[in-house]
N, C-alpha and C positions, 0 to 999 in steps of 0.2 A: 467619647469620641464617636462620630458617626462612622459606620461601617459601609464600605462600597462593595457590593456583591457582584461577582462575575458569574453569570448563569450559563453553565456549559451543558450543551446537549450531548448526552452519552449515548451515542449511536452504536448499537451492535457490540457493546462491551461486555455484556453479562454472560454471554455463552462460555461453555467450558473451553472451547478453542475459538476465540474471537476471530472474525474476518479481519481482512487488511485494514479496513476503515475502523473496526473495533480496536485493533491494537494501536492504531494511530491515536484514536480518541483516549484510550486508557493511558498510554505513555504521556501524551501532552498534558492531560488532566492531572496526572500525578505530579508532573513538574510544575504545572500552574499553581498547584497547592504549595509545593515546596518553595517557590519563588515569589509568592504573593507579596506585594508591597505592604508596608505597614498600613493598617486601616482597611485592608482588602481581604475578602475571603472568597471561596469558590463554593458554588451550590451546584449540584448535579440535577439534571432533568432527564427522566427515562420513560419510555413507553410502559404501559401495563405489561408485566412480565411475570413468570413463575417466581415464587418466593426464593428459591435457590439462586436465581439471577440477581435479585436484590441483595442477598447475603454476600454473593461473590463480589459485587460491585463495592459494597461497604467494606469488605475485607481488603480489596485491592487499593481502595482510595479512602483510607481511614481519616484523612484531614478534611473531607467534605463538611461544610458547615450544615448542609441539609441535603437530603435526596428526595426531590419532588417526583412522585409516581403518578403519572397520568392515568386517567381512567380508560384511555384508548390504547390499543395495542399499536405495534409499529405500522402495520398496513393501514389501520384506520387513521392513525395520526398523520401518516404520509399523505393520504388523501385529503384530510382536513386542511393540512398546511398548504397543499397545492392549490386549494380554493380559498385560502386566506382566513380559515376558521381556527378556533381553538388557540387563543393566545395564552401567553405564560403567566404564571403567578408573579405578583410584584412588578417591579419596574427597574430599569437600569440596563446594564450591559449584557448582551448575549453573544456567546461564542459558539458557533456550530462547526464541528470538525468534518462536515460534509454538507451537502445540499439539503439534507434532512433538517429543515429549519423553519421557524415561524417568521415568515417574511411579510410585513405589513407596513402601511403608511405610519410614520411617526415623525415627530418634530425634533430633530437633534439640534437645530439652530437655537431654538429657545430652551430646549432641555438637553444640554450636551451629554448628559449621562444616559439618554436613551440612544442606544446604538446596537446595531445588529451586524455581525461579522460572520460570514459563511466561508467554507473551504470547498474548492473544486479541484479534485485530484488529477483529472486528466481531461483532454478535449476530445476523447474518442467518440462521444455522442454526435460530434460535428465532423470529425475528420474521417472516422471509419465507422458510421452507424450500422453498416451491413454486419459487422462482427458482434453486435449486441442484440438481445431480444428487442423487438419493436416497443414493447411496453416500457422497458428500461430507458430507451432513447427518448420516448415521449415524455416520461416523468422528468428525466434530467433536463431536457430542454425547457420544459414548462417551468421547473423550479429555477433554472438559470435566468429565464425571462423575468421571474419574480425578483431574483437577486439583482438583475439590471435595474429594476425600478426602485427596490427598497433597501438593499444592503448598503451599509456605509463603507464597507471594504470587502474584498474577496482575496482570501489567501489561496495561494497556489504553491506547489512544491518545487517548481523549477522555472527558469526564465523561458524555457521551451514551451511550457504549458501556457505561460502568460502571453507569449506571442501568438500562439494558436487561438486562444480565447479572444484576443483583441481582434483577430480577423473574423470571428463568429458573432461577437457581442459588443455592444457599445458600453464599455465599462469605464471609460474615461481614465482618470489617474487613480482609480480605487484598488487596482491590483497590487498585492503585496506578495513577494516570494519569501516563503518561510519553509525551509526544507525539514523533513523529518530525520530520524536517526534509527540505529539499531536498538531493539528492545533491551531494556536493562536486565531482563531475566534470561537472555539468550547467552548461556554459558555451558561450557563442557562439563557434564556431571562426573562425579568420581566413579560411577558404575557404567562408564561408557562401553566397556567390553560386553557386559551383560545386556545392555540396551541394544547394541548392534546385533547380537545374536538373536535376541527376541524379535527384532524387526526383520531378520532374514536378509541383512544387507550383503550384497556380493562383496567379494574381496577388493574388487576394483570396479568403479562405475563412474558415469557421469550423471549429474543431477540437474533436474529442472523443477521449478517451483510453480504451483498453480495460484490462482484458479486457471484452468486450461481453456480460456476463451480462444476464438479464432484469431484475434489480434495478437495473442501472445506468441504466435509462430510455432506453436508445438507440433502441428502436422508437419511443418517443414523441418523440424528437428528430428522427427521420427524417420522421415524420408532420407534425411542426412545420414543417419545411422545404417540405412539400407543401401547407401551408395557403395559401389564397388571400391572406391578409394578410401571408404571409412575404416577406422580401426575396429576390430571385433571387440566391443565392450558394451555391457548392458546399460540401459537407461533406467534410472530411478526417478519416479515422479512423487512429489510430496505437495500436499495442499488440497483444498476442496475440489471436488469435480466441477466441471464447467456447467453453468446454466445456459450456455449458448449452444451453437450447433456443431460442436466437435465431438465425435464418437471416437475416443482414442483406440478402442479395440478394433474398430473398423479401419482406422488409418493404419494401425500396425498390420492388420491382415492384408490391406491393400499394398503396403510396402513389403510383404512377404517376410516379415520378421517373425521369429518363433515366439511363443507365448512368454517363455522365460527371458526373453531379451528386453522386455519392458515391464517394470514392477511399479504398481501404483500403491502408495502407502496411505493416502488420504491425508486429512488434517492431523497434525502432530502437536503434542505439547512441547514447550520450548526445550526441555531437556533432550527429548528424542530428536527434535529438529537440529539442535546443535551437534548432536552425534552424526546426523545425516550429512550436514554440511561439512564437518571436520573430516569425514572419511571419503568424501568425493575427490576423484582426481581432477575434476573441473566442475564448475557450475555454469550452465549455458542459459543465457537470457536472450532468446532469438526474437523478441518482440517486434512486430511490425508497427505497433503504435504504443506509446507508453507515456505515463505521467511522472512516475518517480522510481518505481521498481526496487523496493526495499531489499529483495533478495541479492541484489548486487552488493550492497553494503554489509548484509548479514554474512555472505560468504567471505567477503574480504576481512571482516572482523575475526574470522576463524582461520585465516591463512589459506584459503582455497582459491586457486586461480579462477578468473571469470572471463568467460567468452560472451560477448554481447553483439547485438546488431548496432547499426549506425543510426538508429532512431535518435532524433535530437535530444530528447530528455536523458537517454542513457549515455550519450556522449558528454553531456553536461555533468551528469552524476558521477561517472567513472573517471572523467578527465583522461589521463594516459595510464590508468592503472588496470585496464582490461584489454583483451585482445578483440579488436573490432572486426566485424564481418559486414561488408556492404550488402544492402538489400536491392541495389539496382540490378538490372538484368535478372528479374525475379525468377525465371526458370532455372537459373544457375545457383540460386541461393542455397538450396540443400547441399550441393556439392562444396560450396565455399564454407558452410558450417562444418562439413566433414573434414575439409582440410585444416580448419582452425582447431578442431578437436585432435586430429592426429598430431599436429605440431605441439600441443600442450602435453599430450601423452608421451611423445617420443623425444621431446627436447627438454630435459630436466632443467637447463639453465634458463630457459624461457618460463617455465613453470615457477621456478624460484623467484625469477625477477618480477613476474606478475604478483606473486604472494607478497613480496616486500612492498611493492608499489601500492597494492591494495591495503595492506596494513597501515601505510602512511595515510592513504586517502581517507580511510574511514574516521580518522581523528578529526577530520574538518567538520564532522556533523555530530551534534549532541541534542538531546531532548531539553536539557537545561537552557541551552542557547535558543532553541525554538520557543520555549515557554517565555523567556525574557523578551524575545522579539514580539511575542503575542501581547504581553503586558504593555510593551512600549507602543504597539499599534493602537491599543484601546486608549492609552493615555494620549496619543497624538490626535485621536478622534475627538 
């Protein structure tokens, strides 16, 4: 029997603590392997990387039929694909969990097995370009233009992103909404107490997740905690530092908050991350622009109340399971964030209600469902 191979671009998955895109690619690929239809298998394609990253990928994705290792590193491969060079080995279906993809002219009408699907996680390069490095905006827009010309379908995480992209690009009816879900490895460990002590977590705190780019609203959150109406509670930050123009220490100093009022933990492994989520009094997602915001679902999965902005993607993702803070009248946004935090901390019935709603909401998302929809998308093409 002939085997049909789905070639998946494994973007940013080999690191010890993968990026958001890396976690997405890892979880989706794991389930694509697990849900592969009869006669189908999954091949991974990865940029040139250190051997330990190859080993980590093969350990995390044991069902891969093959791991193709490019001779080009990620930077070189990104540049090559941006200009239409460096095609992939073999032929057939390609699925890219980001815009990091080989997009070129192919004849799907006469060769229906030749197809390329890419993922665009948010529309920020078009809606809020000032919050990203100019190089990142230029690359994203260039690759999206290639997707407009050559991709057979474009996966997005929410209907909100689909609507925003439709205003920026002519993608016709090629957009498909397939949401992500909470990582299968995000679970509270048995040694939670020891991990909390090692991390130096305060006894009570609010949590925000990075990367801390300008569009994430982290500056507004820090100013919220400096507001005279805000409760006296420290802020814990988890996640990689920003590659954009937000200097958190400078923002804290400008808000006249003491050094111990803001703790940055950096990127965390899932066991530590679960502890940080679980012990937070609330998780705040104050994004000014967003595509999916997995921390909303991660917090809900561990029973932590979520406070979030009214960015369209967040309203869609959380439904009625989070406490919404409006971004209009932007000068007053920090004070409204402060009020929302105060309510969750001082109204236990509200906090409990949010926890229950969140627990119910998170069950609407699963990686298995995402993988099955992805296989169905390729079958429909």
